[in-house]
N, C-alpha and C positions, 0 to 999 in steps of 0.2 A: 131839647134833644140831649140825651144823656151821653156820657163820655164814651161809652162803647161804640155807639153809632158814629160819633165823630172820628174815632180811631179807625173804624172800618172804612169810612168814606175817604179819610186821608190815605190809608194804605192802598186802596184801589186807585185813587188818583195818581199816587206816586208810581204805581205799577204801569199805568197807561202811558207815562212819559217815555217808556221804552219804545213806544210806537213812533216817536219822532225820528228814530234811526232810519226809517224808510226814506227820509228826505235825502239821504246820501245817494239814492238811485235817480233823483231828478235834478239835483244841483250839480253844476260843473265842479270838478275838483278845485279849480282856482277860486271859485266863489266860496266853496266850503272852507278852504284854507283861510280866506279872508274873514269868515264869520267865526271860526272856532276859537281863535285866541282871544278876541274880545269877549266872547262868552265865557271862556275859561277864566279870564281876568275878573269878570263880574262875579263868577262863582267863587273864586278865591276870596274876594272881599266879603261876600255875603256869608260864606262859611266861617271865616274868622270873626266877622262882626256878630254873627248869630251865637257863636260859642262864647265870646268874651263879654258881650253886652246883655245876653239873655240867659243862656244856659248856665254859665258859671255862677252868676249872682244867685240864681234860683237854687242851685245845688249847695253853694256855700251857706246860704241862709238856713237850709234844712239840716246840714251835716256838721258845720264847723270847719275850720281851716285844714286841719291835719287829715281828717277822714276824706274831705272833699278833694284835697290834693292827691291823696293816694288813688282815689277812683279816677281822677283826671289823668294821672300818669299811667294808670293801668289801661285806660282806653287808648292812649297814645301808643303804648308799647304793643298792645294787641294788634293794632293796624300796621305797625312796623313789622311785626311777625308775619302777618298775612302777606305783606308785600315781599318780604324776604323769602318765605318758604313756598309761596304759591306763584311768585314772580308776577303777581298782578300789579298793574300800574295803569295810570291814565295815559292812553296812547292815542294821539290825535291823528296819526297817519297809519295806514295799514302797511307797514314796512315789512321787509322780508322776515325779520325775526319775530314778527307777530302773527305769522301765518299758521297753517294747519295745526301743528302740535300745540300751539298756544290757545286755540279757540276754546277748548274744553277748560283749560285752566282759567281763562278769562271769565267764562261763565260761572265757574265754581267760585272764583274770587269775588265776582260781583254779587253772587247769591249770598255769600257770607257777609259781605259789606252791607248789602241791603237789609239782611236779617238784623245785624247788630245796630244799624242805623235806625230801623224801626223800633228796636228795643229802647234805644236812648231817647228818640223823639217822642214816642208815646209816653215814656216815663216823665219826660219834661211836661207834656200836656197834662198828665194826671196831677202833678204837683202844682203847676202854674200854667193854666190854659193859654194865656197870652204868650208866654215864653215858648210854649209848645208850638203854637202857630208860626212864630218867627223862625223857630228851628226847622219846621217843615218847609217854609218858603226858602230858607237858605239851602236845604238839601235839594229841593226841586231845581234851584238855579244851577246846582252842580250836576244834576242828573242829565240835563239837556245836552251839554257838550260831551259828557261821558258816553251817553247812549249813541250819539252820532258817531263817535269814534269806534265804539264797540261794534256797532252794526257793520261799519265798513270793514273792520277786521274779520268778522265772521264771513262776510261775503267774499272777501279776498282770500280767505282761508278755504274756499271751496263750497261754502254753504249756499243754497239757493235763498232767494229773498224771503219766501214764506217760512222756511225753516228757521232762518235767522230771527225774524220777527217773533215767531212763536216762542222760541227758547229765550229770547231776550225778555219777553213779557213774563214768562214763567219765572225767570230769574228775579224779575222785579217783584213778583208776588211774595217773595221771602221777606220783603219789607213789611207786608201785612202780617205774616206769621210772627215776626219779631214784635210788632206792635201788640198783637193779641197775647203773646206771652207776657209782655210787660203788664197788660191789664190783668191777666190771671195772677201774676205774682203780686200785684198791688193789693189783692184781696187779703193776702195773709202776711205780706212782708212790706217793709219800707223800701221803696224803689228810688229814693232820691239819689242814691249812689249811681244809678244807671244814667241819670242826667249828666253827671260829670264824665262818665264813661263815654257817652255820646259826644260830649264836648271835646274829649281827647281825640275822638275820631275826626271831628271837624277840623281841629287844629292840625292834626297830622296831614290830612288830605290838602288843606289849604296851604300850609306853610312848606311842607316837604314835597308834595306831589305837584301842585298847581303853580305856585310862585316860581320855581325854577324854570318852568316852561315859558312864563311871560317875561322872565329876566333875559332870556337868551334871544334878544331881538336887536340886531345891529342897526336897523333903520330908525332914525330918531322920531320920525312922524308916527310910525307904528308903536314905538315905545311910549310916546305920549298918550296915544289912544288907549293902549293897554293899561297904563297907570290910571288914566281917567276912569276906565271901566272898573278897575280894582277899587279906586276911591269911592266911586258911586255905590258899589256894593256895601262898603263899610258905612257910608253916610246914610244909606237907606235903612240899615239896621239901627244906626244911632238915632235917626229920626223916629223910628217906631218905638225904640226904647224910651225916649222922652215922651212920646205921645201917649203910650199906654201904661207907663210906670210912674208918671209924675202927675 
């Protein structure tokens, strides 16, 4: 199976993760709250592990230290800008400030985030298929709690369930658009820089967006659970790095 088919399949699978948001209509709020932070913790670990153990080594090998570092910081800064100017963030509760005026901004922010994520992950796959698969798995782990939160925000913002699911799915399809753009660019240009750009995305979301959420936990039992999930995400990426690269 050639690279383009793998990229299309990966993009479509990532887009369908948006449909897990419908679980918010069948789960009790208390159950959802208990599930979300462990999932967020696991996502933070896999994002950071995927970036540091898979994407950054692949990018540095192709570009060298200075160029790779510039692309990495560029990716980090871009996602800081998205959050600053679009007010997009990982919101695990549909609080008052996340209601109606924010729903369109959340969709726009998610669409841009997914597009750039697809660009970086597909580029990683084209340079190093194994690292690309690891990056996809890390992104998928992040998408599950994000889509649960986003769907709840859209519904609480006044959208009906069908409309929220449809637009969440369409927002997810921008991941495929970004992946296809990476493939098109790879025909004429070196895309290794986009690997580091994507890694900057992962590091920003993991360290700046998700880790602060799991740190703010006064209950020691829950704190231990969240740290264990975070460590499990890193260890999973570490195991896969040793298994496939040694």
